[in-house]
C-alpha positions as CSV (number, residue, x, y, z in Angstrom):
1,X,56.3,13.7,-65.9
2,X,55.6,12.1,-62.6
3,X,55.4,15.5,-60.9
4,X,52.4,16.4,-63.1
5,X,50.4,13.3,-62.6
6,X,50.7,13.7,-58.9
7,X,49.6,17.4,-59.2
8,X,46.6,16.4,-61.1
9,X,45.7,13.5,-58.7
10,X,45.9,16.0,-55.9
11,X,44.0,18.6,-57.4
12,X,41.1,16.1,-58.5
13,X,41.2,15.0,-55.0
14,X,40.6,18.6,-53.6
15,X,38.0,19.2,-56.1
16,X,36.0,16.2,-55.1
17,X,36.4,17.0,-51.2
18,X,35.4,20.6,-51.6
19,X,32.3,19.7,-53.6
20,X,31.2,16.8,-51.5
21,X,28.3,17.1,-49.1
22,X,30.5,16.4,-46.0
23,X,33.1,18.6,-46.7
24,X,36.7,17.8,-46.4
25,X,37.0,17.5,-42.8
26,X,34.1,15.1,-42.7
27,X,35.8,12.3,-44.3
28,X,38.8,12.8,-41.7
29,X,36.9,13.4,-38.6
30,X,34.3,11.5,-36.3
31,X,32.1,14.6,-36.1
32,X,29.9,13.6,-38.7
33,X,29.0,10.5,-36.7
34,X,28.6,12.3,-33.4
35,X,25.6,11.3,-31.4
36,X,25.1,14.9,-30.4
37,X,21.3,15.9,-31.5
38,X,19.3,19.1,-31.7
39,X,16.2,17.0,-31.2
40,X,15.7,16.8,-27.3
41,X,13.3,13.5,-27.7
42,X,16.3,11.4,-28.9
43,X,17.9,11.9,-25.3
44,X,14.6,10.9,-23.8
45,X,14.6,7.9,-26.2
46,X,17.9,6.8,-25.2
47,X,17.0,7.1,-21.4
48,X,13.9,5.2,-21.7
49,X,15.1,2.4,-24.0
50,X,18.8,2.1,-23.1
51,X,21.2,0.7,-25.4
52,X,18.7,0.0,-28.1
53,X,17.8,3.9,-28.2
54,X,21.2,4.9,-28.1
55,X,21.8,2.3,-31.1
56,X,18.8,3.6,-33.0
57,X,20.2,7.3,-32.8
58,X,23.8,6.4,-33.8
59,X,22.3,4.7,-36.8
60,X,20.1,7.5,-37.6
61,X,23.0,9.8,-37.5
62,X,25.2,7.8,-39.4
63,X,22.5,7.7,-42.3
64,X,22.0,11.5,-42.0
65,X,25.8,12.0,-42.2
66,X,25.5,10.1,-45.7
67,X,22.7,12.3,-46.9
68,X,22.5,16.0,-47.8
69,X,21.8,18.7,-45.1
70,X,18.6,18.6,-43.2
71,X,16.3,20.9,-44.8
72,X,14.8,23.9,-43.0
73,X,11.3,23.9,-44.8
74,X,8.7,22.2,-42.8
75,X,7.4,20.1,-45.8
76,X,10.9,19.2,-47.1
77,X,11.9,18.4,-43.4
78,X,8.8,15.9,-43.3
79,X,10.0,13.9,-46.4
80,X,13.8,14.2,-45.2
81,X,12.6,12.7,-41.8
82,X,10.5,9.9,-43.7
83,X,13.5,9.3,-45.9
84,X,15.7,8.8,-42.8
85,X,13.1,6.4,-40.9
86,X,12.9,4.2,-44.0
87,X,16.7,3.8,-44.4
88,X,16.8,3.1,-40.6
89,X,14.0,0.4,-41.1
90,X,15.8,-1.0,-44.1
91,X,19.2,-1.5,-42.3
92,X,17.5,-3.2,-39.5
93,X,15.8,-5.4,-41.9
94,X,19.3,-6.2,-43.4
95,X,20.9,-6.5,-39.8
96,X,18.0,-9.2,-38.9
97,X,18.6,-11.6,-42.0
């Protein structure tokens, strides 16, 4: 009886893992929170603002890791960037309180 329960739990965990937005390995590795970026402006920002730029880049990457993948359509990408920016601002406000 316990074997059936364990098997069901493993299958449910596997199903949730496979259908999540991060994928199975996104929960077990730090690659989802890496600072690497496709945007060259991020490198410029971290060089000009020092620690504040790298913190904001890290915060942005952390938020993007929680969201759906970046869209390729220009209009959707604009909305996606606005969503990320608003979330960054909201988290900064929460940190300042």
